[in-house]
C-alpha positions, -999 to +999 in steps of 0.1 A: +416+045-761+381+060-759+352+035-760+317+039-775+294+052-748+269+027-735+233+037-732+236+040-694+264+066-700+240+084-723+214+088-696+239+095-667+265+117-683+261+147-708+274+150-742+304+167-727+320+133-722+334+110-748+335+079-724+321+067-690+340+069-658+367+045-650+356+015-632+372+023-599+356+059-601+322+045-608+325+021-579+337+051-556+311+075-566+279+052-566+254+058-539+226+033-552+239+009-525+224+029-499+201+056-515+180+028-533+156+033-501+145+066-515+127+050-545+092+053-532+096+090-525+114+094-559+086+078-577+062+100-559+080+132-567+085+122-603+047+117-607+040+150-592+067+166-615+052+149-645+017+161-637+029+195-634+047+193-668+015+182-684-003+214-669+026+234-684+018+219-717+054+201-719+038+167-718+006+154-735-021+137-715-009+104-732+026+110-723+016+117-687-003+084-684+026+066-698+050+080-676+026+075-645+019+040-654+055+033-660+067+046-628+041+027-608+049-006-627+085+000-617+075+007-580+055-024-578+085-044-591+108-027-564+082-036-538+082-070-548+121-073-550+121-079-587+138-048-598+176-049-606+196-018-593+225-010-615+256+003-599+268+019-631+238+042-631+252+058-599+220+064-579+183+059-572+173+087-595+192+076-627+182+038-622+146+046-620+146+071-650+167+049-670+142+021-667+114+043-673+129+055-705+137+020-717+101+012-713+084+045-721+098+068-747+081+098-730+103+090-700+130+109-717+110+142-711+106+135-673+137+152-662+127+185-679+132+215-657+147+195-629+181+184-618+194+157-595+204+185-572+167+196-565+154+160-570+175+145-541+167+174-520+130+166-525+134+128-520+151+132-487+125+158-476+098+133-484+115+104-468+125+122-437+089+136-432+077+100-430+104+090-408+097+118-382+061+108-383+069+071-376+096+080-348+069+104-332+045+074-331+071+051-316+079+077-289+044+080-279+043+041-275+074+045-254+058+070-232+029+048-228+051+018-217+066+040-192+032+052-178+020+016-178+048+004-158+042+032-133+006+024-131+012-013-124+032-002-092+016+031-081+026+026-045+062+016-048+085+041-032+123+041-041+151+063-030+157+092-053+195+098-060+218+128-065+254+121-072+244+084-072+238+086-033+205+082-018+188+116-014+150+117-006+121+092-012+101+093-045+074+072-060+089+048-086+061+061-110+075+097-105+110+086-115+094+070-149+074+100-154+105+122-156+114+102-187+079+108-201+086+144-198+119+143-216+103+124-246+075+148-246+100+175-252+116+154-280+083+151-295+080+188-297+114+192-312+106+166-339+074+185-348+092+218-349+118+203-372+092+188-393+078+221-401+112+231-418+115+199-434+080+204-450+092+228-476+095+218-514+128+225-531+117+211-565+120+237-591+153+251-577+170+232-607+208+226-604+212+261-590+193+287-607+158+275-613+145+272-648+133+294-677+103+269-683+070+279-672+070+255-642+044+255-615+061+250-583+030+255-562+013+227-581+041+202-572+042+213-536+004+207-531+006+173-548+032+162-523+017+178-492+042+207-488+014+229-475+009+250-444-020+247-420-042+268-445-033+245-474-010+271-489+020+257-509+053+259-491+082+262-514+120+271-508+126+307-517+161+306-529+173+283-555+208+282-544+196+275-507+171+250-520+196+227-535+224+230-507+202+231-477+207+202-452+197+222-421+165+200-419+187+169-416+210+185-390+179+193-369+166+157-370+199+143-363+204+167-334+169+158-320+178+122-324+210+126-306+191+140-277+166+113-278+194+088-278+210+106-248+177+103-230+174+067-239+208+062-226+201+078-193+169+056-190+191+025-198+217+035-172+189+037-147+175+003-157+210-012-157+216+000-121+181-010-109+183-047-124+218-052-106+220-073-075+233-043-055+199-025-062+176-054-072+148-030-079+134-046-110+135-078-131+136-080-168+120-109-186+143-136-200+133-127-236+150-093-232+182-103-215+211-125-223+235-150-206+271-155-204+292-177-223+312-186-192+293-178-161+259-198-159+243-176-133+245-144-153+214-126-167+226-093-186+204-063-196+218-063-231+190-043-246+196-015-221+233-019-226+233-018-264+208+012-263+234+031-241+260+022-264+243+032-296+238+068-283+275+073-292+269+062-328+239+087-332+258+115-317+288+106-339+264+109-372+254+144-360+290+154-356+298+139-390+271+158-407+281+190-391+317+187-400+306+178-437+288+209-441+311+235-423+334+241-452+312+237-483+309+267-506+274+274-524+258+254-537+256+216-544+289+197-539+293+160-544+304+159-507+267+160-499+263+124-511+279+115-476+248+130-459+223+101-465+242+073-448+245+093-416+209+103-418+196+068-427+216+052-399+204+079-373+168+072-382+172+035-381+193+033-349+170+056-329+137+040-340+150+005-332+164+016-297+129+034-290+109+001-301+133-022-281+133-001-250+093+000-249+091-037-254+117-043-227+097-021-202+065-039-211+084-072-199+098-057-167+085-062-133+092-045-100+106-063-070+084-043-046+100-057-014+136-046-024+123-011-033+105-009+001+137-021+019+157+007+002+131+034+007+128+025+045+163+042+050+154+070+076+182+092+062+160+098+031+139+120+053+166+142+068+154+170+047+120+165+061+135+167+096+149+201+086+116+213+073+099+200+106+123+226+123+116+254+099+077+250+106+087+255+142+102+289+135+139+280+129+157+296+100+166+269+073+203+275+074+202+268+112+178+238+107+201+224+081+231+225+106+210+211+134+199+182+113+234+176+102+246+174+138+217+149+145+229+127+116+265+129+128+253+119+163+232+089+149+262+076+130+289+080+157+263+061+178+255+035+150+218+041+155+193+048+127+180+083+127+145+073+135+155+053+166+170+081+186+150+091+215+135+124+222+161+131+249+189+125+222+171+149+199+168+175+226+204+171+235+212+186+201+186+212+200+156+219+223+132+228+195+126+191+189+093+180+207+074+147+211+060+150+174+095+145+158+089+108+153+060+117+128+086+129+105+097+093+098+063+080+088+070+073+051+034+073+040+029+106+056+059+121+042+049+113+008+015+128+013+031+160+025+045+166-009+017+186-024+035+211-047+030+208-085+055+184-100+066+170-068+066+131-060+037+134-035+010+108-034-018+129-050+005+147-074+019+114-090-016+101-092-027+132-110+004+131-132-004+093-142-041+102-148-031+131-170-006+112-191-031+083-194-055+107-210-029+124-231-016+091-245-052+078-250-045+048-227-073+027-213 
């Protein structure tokens, strides 16, 4: 038996329906449980839309003022936690509009010329623009933490690794600066994606725009959707305007790569803090213990960050899968986009902040690093370069040094403890100065190429990033 529609049904469902949705359908289809967080941007967009409706002669000045005051009042209540969200009104848009209309009769005119389709597209772009800016700021703070840790230990040398095997010596700061470079690329990707996010879809309507005299450029300018010259940026196709989620995909893709970079950094930290490496120590506040083993001190922040990368990557895959089979234009499937987007932003930002804090509370165990870096095998390539400078082709030099290493191992002698006679027994090109190759300080000074882990180059990079990040 059909029931009499409630006031909320009148707001959220058209006259086409004689009753509201069944209770289980309403519970299944509501999104207010997660899209409430768009409230600030929904109000911001509604005020801009109302201002435009006034300029088009659809609202009077008094109606505009009443709508603006009413929306600001609702916003203050939401901010204070005094606003009651109603699941039966489905989403953030209808909750705010219904409450505005209850308080302000002119609120019934607010939805003129717009659809929830272009309204939600607008809200998410506004929200994401702010999230990108916040994440970019946090990434720069993480870069500062990496640079500061390097500056606190500028002379520390550790083995660099390939295949997780000791390879060649590098400054600890150089290793950290590799991540500074990674995050710099991430910042570039965020800025690039923000450009495509910063386009106003309002005015696209449900699918085909509006026959009303709407001023899309006015709305765009009010909301900051402008280019470098202050010209309004609006979507150019109404169907694409309401169905485009590429900007979300770009953000989630960049975030997934940030999460991968954080995961790689976390893996290095987990290795370095282990007893087998012992290169660093993390403050107690950023580690945890074991419920059984009293001696344990676990790098949980790094481990959780490494684990959460899979979650962020999964969100990207979920969004791509969501979009791949959708016909034009808006489909209710798109309601599923926000939880994945929100979770990605929350997760990545939290991981960035915690990683920076952990690094700020990390110290380097310089003696352990020095002991590892003293391995003369790290300078085997330098030994080949020594032969090259004496005129030997590199391929032959590589073979000769391999033979030297094999000889040292078979005789249980460190590479730098071989006598000149032993070197010459393998190749007569070796002379008295061969021992200078194993002076680690000199070996680092010899690395002068741009981007190398040499003494002067690492200092230059630290100084450069200190300037770029406006560090003292």
